[in-house]
N, C-alpha and C positions, 0 to 999 in steps of 0.2 A: 375878579374884582370883589366878589362877595367874601371870599376867603381872606383876601388882603385886608378888608375893612374889619373883619372879626379879629384879626391878629393885632391891629393897632389898638382897638378897643380893649383887648385883654392887657396889653402893656400898660395902658393908662390906669386901669383898675388896680394892677399890681403896684404901680407907683403910689397911688393914693393910700393903699393899705400900708405901705412902708412908712409914709409920712405920719399916718395916724399912730403907728407903733412907736415911732421916735418921740412923738408928742406925749404919748402916755408915759414913756420912760422919763422924759424931762419933768413932767408934772409930778411923778412919784419922787424924783430926786429932790425937787424943790420942797415938797411936803416934808420929806425926811429931814432936810436941812432946817426948816422952820421949827419942827418939833424939837430938834436938838438944841436950837437957840433958846426956845422957851424953857426947856429943862435947865439949861445953864443959868437962865435969868432967875429962875425960882430958887436956885441954890443960894443960901445966905452968904456964903463967902467962897469965892473961887480959889482953889488951891494953886499954888505956884508950881508950874511944871519945870522939871529939870531939862537940861539940854538933851540928855539921852532920851527922855520920854518924848520930847518934841521931835527928835529924829525918827523915833519909832512910829509916832503918830503920822509924821510926814510920809514915811515909807508905806504905811498902811493906806493912807489916802491915795498915794500914787498907784499902789497896786490895785486899789478899788477902782480908781478912775480908768486905769489901763484895761481892767477886766470889763468895765462897762463899755468902753470904746470898742474893744475887740468883739464883744458880743454884738454890739450894734453893727460893726463892719461885716461880721460873718452872716448876720441876718440879712443884710443888704446883698451880700454876695450870693447867698442861697436863693434869694428872690430872682436875681439876674440869671442864675444857672437854671432855675425852673422855667423861667421865661424863654431862655435859649433852647432848652430841651423841647418845650412845647412848639417853638418855632420850627426846629428841625423835624420834629415828628409830623408837623403840618406840611412842610415841604416834601418830606418823603412820601406822604400820602398823595400829594399832588403829582409827584413824579411817577408813582405807581399807576395812578389814574391816567396819566399822559401816555405811559408805555402801553397800558391796556387799550387806550384809544388808537395808538399807532398800530398795535397788533390787529385790532379789529379792522382798521383802515386797510392794512395790507391784505388781510384775509378777504375782504370784500373785493379788492382789486386783483385777486388771483396772483399774488406775488409771494415769493419766499426769499428771504434775505439771510445770508450767512455773513457774519462780521467777526473780526478778530481785534481785540484791544491792543495787541502787540505781536511781535514775531513769534514769541513763545506761548502766547495766550491760547486757551481753548476756544473753539468756535462757539458762537451763540447764534440762535435761529429766531427768525421772526416770520410770521405769515404762513400761508399754506397755498398749495397748488391745486387746481381742479383734479378730480378723480380720473378724468380721461387722459391726463398726462402720464399716468402710471408711476408717479413718483411716490416712494414710501414715506409715510408720516414719521417713522422713527428717525431720529437725528443721525445715528450712526449708519443706518442703512441708506439714508439720503446721501451721506458723504461717500459711500461706496458707489461711485458713478457707474462702474462697469456692470452693476447689478440691474440698472434700469435705463442706461443710455447706450446708444450704439457704440461699437468699438472705436470708430473714427472720432466721434464726438467726445468719448471718454479720454482718449489720448490728447486731443486738442485742448480740452478743458483743464486737464491736470497740468499741462505745460503752462497754460495761461495763468492759472492760480498760483503756481510756484513763482512765476515771474512777478506777479502782483505782490506777493508777500515779501519777496526778497529784494526786488528792485522798484517797487511801487509803480509797476508798468500797467497802466489801464488797458482794458480790452473790451471788445464787443463782438459777440459771435452768436450763431444759431446752433442749438443742440437738438439732436433728434433722439427721441426715446425708442425703446425696442418696439413699441406698437406703432411707430411712425409719427407720433405727436411731436410738433416742433415748438421749442421754447426759445425765447430771447434771453441771453445771458450777458449781463453787463457787470464788469468788475472795475473798481476804482478805490481811491483812498479819500477819507474825510477826517481832518484833525488827527492824523496819525493812525487812524483805524482803517483797516482793509475790509472791504465788503464786496460781496458778489450777489447780484440780484437775478433771480430766475423769474421770468415773467411769461405768462400765457398770452399769446398774441390773439387778436380779435379781428374779425371781418377781413378787410382788404390786406392788412398787415400780415395776418396769419396766412392768407392765401399766397401773398407775395413770398413770405418766408418758405412755405412749402414748395413753391416753384423754384426758389433759389436752391433749396436742398435737392430737389429732383434734378435740376439742371446740373448741379455739382456731381450727383451720382451718375447721371447719363454721360457727362463729360468724362468721368473716370472710366466708365465702361467702354466708351468709344476709344479712349486712349489705350486701354488694355488690348482691345481688338485690333487697333491699328498696329500696335507693337507686335502682336501675334502674327498678323498678316505680313508684316515686313520681314519677319523671321522665317516664314515658310518658303519652300521652293516652288510653290504653285502661283502662277500669275493671278492676281486679284485686282479688280477695278470697280469704279463707281462712275455712273453717267447720269446726267441731268435729264429733264423731260424732253429736251431736244435731241438727245442722243450724244451730246458732247461729253468728252472725258473730263471728269473733275478730280479724280484721285486714282492713283495706281501705285502698286508696291514695287519693290526692287526687282522681283522676278518678272513682273510684267514688262518693266522697262528693258530688262535684258532680253526678253523674248521678242520684243518688237525692234530690238537693236536701237533703242533711243539713247540719248545722252543724259542730260539732267532731267529730273522729274518734271520741273516746270516747263522745259522745252517739249517733252513728250506730250504733256497735257495741252500745251498751246497748239502743237501740231495735230492734235487729235488722232494719234496713231492707233489704228485698230489691229487686233491680233489676227483676224481672218480676212480673207479676200472680200471683194465688194459684193459678189453674188451671195455668199454665205452671210455676210453682214446685213444685207438687205432682208434676207429671210429671218435672221435673228431679230432685227428691229421690228419687223412686222408682227412677229410672235409676241414680243415683249409689250408692244403698244396695245395689243389686244388684251393685255392683262394676264397672259398665260406664261408659265415658266418655260424657258427654252432649254432643251437637253439634246446634245448631239456630239458625235465624234467626228472631228475634222482634222485633216492633215495641215500642218503649218510648217513653212520653211523658215527656220531660225538658225542663225550661225552657219548657214550653208548646208544644214542637214534637214531632212524631212522628218518631222516629229508629229506624232498623233496626239491630239489633245481632246480630252473629254470636257466639253464646254457646258457650263450651267450658268444661266443668267435669270434672275427673278425680278419682276417689277416690284418696286417698293416706294410708296409715296409718289413724289413727283419725279422719280427717276428709277434707276435700276442698279443692281449690283451683281457682279459675276465672278466666277472662279473657273480656272482651267487646270485639269490634272493631266500630267504626262503619262500616257498609257501606251507608249511605243513598245515597251517590252511585252505588255499584255496583248497588244495587237499582233506581235510576232508569234507569241505562243498560240493565240487563237487561230492565226493563219496555218501554223503547223498542225494544230489539232484538227482544223477543218480538212486539211489535205489528208491527214491520217484517216479521219472518218470517211472521207470520200473513197480512199483506197480500200478501207475495210468494207464499205458498202458495195464497191465493185466486186470484191472477193466474195462477200456473202451472197450477192445476186447470182453468182455463177454456181453456187451450191444447189444441190437437189434437196437439201434439208431445210425445212422451214424454220426461220429465225425471227423472233420478235423481241424488241428491247423496250422496256417501260422505265420511265423516269421515277424520281423519288416521290412524285405525286400520283404514282400508279397509272399514268397516262401513256398511251402508245407513242413512242418516240421514233422508232425505226422498225421496218419490216422489209424482208426481201421478196423477190418475185415468187420463190417457192411457197412462202407463207400465203401470199395472195392466191396462188394457184390451189393450195391445199384447201383453204376454207371458202374460196369463191365468194368473197364479200365485195360489195360495191366500193368503188374508190372514194365516193363522198363520205361514207361512214368511216373508212380508214383514215382519211385525211383530216377528219374532225378530232383526231387524237382521243379516241374513247378511253374510258377508264377500264382497267383490267377486269373488274367485276362486271362492268357493262358489256365488255366484249364476250365474256362467258354467257351472260344472259341472252345476248343476240344469237350466239351459236346454238344455245339450247332451244331458243324459239324457232330456229331454222331446222331443228332436228339433227344437228351435227355433233352433239356431245352425248356421252353415255347418260343413261337415265337411271341414276341410283335411287334407292328407296327414300333416302333422306338427302334431298338436293342441297338444302342449306348447309347441312353438316359437311357434305362432300365439298361444296364450294369453299367453306371456311378452311377446311383442311388443305385445299389446293393453294389458297391465297395466304396461308400461314407462312409461306416462304418469305414474305415481307417482314415478318416479325421474328424470324429465327436466322441463325447463321448456317444451319444445316440445309443442304440443297434438297430439292424435291425431285423424286424420280418414281415413275409409275408407267404402267401399260394401259392405254385407253382402247377399249373395243367399241368402235363407233357403230351406230345403227346401220351405216352403209356397208358394214362388213369389213371395213378397214381396221387395221391395228396400228396404233401409234405408240412409239416409245417417247415419253415426255420427260424432259429434264429441265429444271429451272434452278438458277442460282442467284442469290442476292448480291448486289454490288456493295462494296464497303461504304460508299458515300450515298447509298440509297438507290432504289430501283432494282430491277431484275432482268435477266435474260432468259427467254424461253426458247427451247429447241424442240421441234416436233419432227421426229423421223418416222417415215412411213415404212413399217416392216411387214406390210401385207404380203408382198411377193415372197419375202424370206420365210414368213410363217407358212405360206401355202406350199413352198418347196420343201420345207422341213416336214410338213405334214405328209406330203406325197412320198417323201423319202422314207419316213418312218413307216408309212403304210406298206410301201414296197418291200422294205426290209422285213416287216412282219409277215407279209405274204410269202416271201421267199423262204423265211425261216420255217413257216408252217409247212411249205412244200418239201423242203429238204428233210425236215424231221420225220416225214412219213415215207421216205425212200428206204428200200431194203439195203441198198448199197451204202457203205460208209463214205461220208463226204466230210472233208476238212478244207477250209480255205485259210491260206496264210497270206499275209501282206508282204510287201517288198522288204520289210525289215525282219522277216522271218517269224513274226509273231502271229498267233492264232487269231483269226477274225471270226470264224464261224465253224461249227461242227455239229453233226447230228448224232442222235443216240446210237445209230448203227455203227458209226465210227468208234465211239467209246466202247461199245460192247465187243467189237472186233479186236481191238487192241487192249482190251481189259484195262481201260484207263478210267479212273474215278472222276466224278464230276468236278471235284475240288481241284484236280490236277489238270483239268482242261478248261480253265477259265479263259474267257477272251483276253488276249494280251499275253498269253503264255508263249515263251519262245519254243521253237521247234526242237532245240537241243534239250530243253527240259523234258519234253515229251519223249525224246529218244532215250534219255537216261531213265525215265520211268519204265519204258518198255524193257530195257536191258536189265533192269533190276527185278523184273517179273519173269521167272523161268517158265511159267505156264503160258506166257503170251506166245502167239504164233510167230515163228521166225524170230525167236529170242536171240539177241545179239545182233540182229540185223533187221530190227522191226520197221524201221523207216529208212528210206533212202537218204543218204547223206547229202 
């Protein structure tokens, strides 16, 4: 109102100034006319003007009058133009102030508006969004929605804006930023202008919007999981707090030989028998996950399923995996292991098998008899290193100078592909041949063979041979012993001297024919040519 009053007052002042200028011009013209009349009156005798002079004077007066009138008109028109320019400048200043106020108002209300004057016009921006929204302040960056909005919101918003500018189709939606902030986006048209308003929600509306976005997200996740479970060949189901079936996939319906999904749920068909189902329900009601392998008759065939059902909220969800082939393989493997165990138990060689965790998995009767360990310790599945420590404490293992180094060397079979082989001389006087090999999938097999009797027999034999050799070597008679294959086993120095045979020609294993050829080639040998009986 104040600015409007000032504008009217200015126009009135300009009008008064114009009137005063016209009055001054008229006064000057009158004075000029009176002066001219006085001058003519003082002339003693007025000359007579010719028609040509009158016409020239008339033309001059007309031109002068036209010039005066044109000047007055242009002066008036200039005053109007200046007044109009001042009025437009004042209105432009008012509009700028109004736009600044609108921008300030939008900034205070956490709003940002994009508007287009026409289909081909460049976008213009008003207002700002709060910092927690994560929206860029730069106009070009703000229009790149994929840089700060979620992919789903970006696609939805781009489609809505295109429909707004091309078909003037209004919209209202919720957009989610990368940081999870939710904005209200409203698009519409006003006076041929398309505009999109981004607004920050507050209090209850913001919470409601976040809940809507979360609900939409969870619904999409649930839909994807349901589509996945419908496609798999494993029976899946959901039950309520009372144990009633509320959802089942296609594989479950086929396993229970149901018809439609609605009929199967209405009939509350369970996958397992009543006894197993009661045990399953009791476990789930206690808040514990149920896992178990159970046989199920489906389609006239006996199928083994690995059942898993977990309590969740006010109900539970379960899944069943067909492990019939695995069950068959495990049965065959168990039979094979039992057969191998029976075979190993009939051996006199001690055998022990350790798993990939270095724990005792199997041992035969010979192993138990060899080490004489109590059954409680063996059935506790001790670690390989723990077993050696126990045997050392009982005084049943060799006592090397560096026990730890010896133990690490023995257990290195777990870290290498090369087998371990060695002779152990036990404090009890026994001698063990130890062989250990690593399994390709982890673990080792240890074989302990008692060679005490063989070593004793070999020692006695070597001693006897040595004694016999010493006895024969001191005989005066020549002695030679040949085996069934005709090869020399033993001979004394008297035999070599008698037949003049060098030591190199009478090595053990030399054939009797070779000795005969040696004697025949020596003319000085006794009975040359017939040195040895054929």
